[in-house]
C-alpha angles and dihedrals in degrees: 000000000000110000091204093064126219117324109272091234087069089068090068091079090057097045089239132151132202120274112210114198127187107225092207101056101007094236107155137186133184117234127199109258096225092051090053092050093048092048094049090049093047091053091047093232101109143319140192092338092058112116117246092238092043092057091076092072091064097061108119104180123073121241111286092222106043107006092243121154101200113100140172126202127205138159116285103211118197120255117262091217117109 
């Protein structure tokens, strides 16, 4: 199993974003996929080929709730409710 996860560009076909979760307090927020890709490319640390799990290592700001710096990233699939 690839520890990096699927490339984040793959999430485009599912209309998904990126869920960023603080591992200290479990606060999470969903980020727009395209904004994450653009930001990774602008910083020169990754881009659309970056794995979804790997993206967590590029978070620079501490958690807004607890100040933690340990994060996890996962797909944020849209709700099926209408």
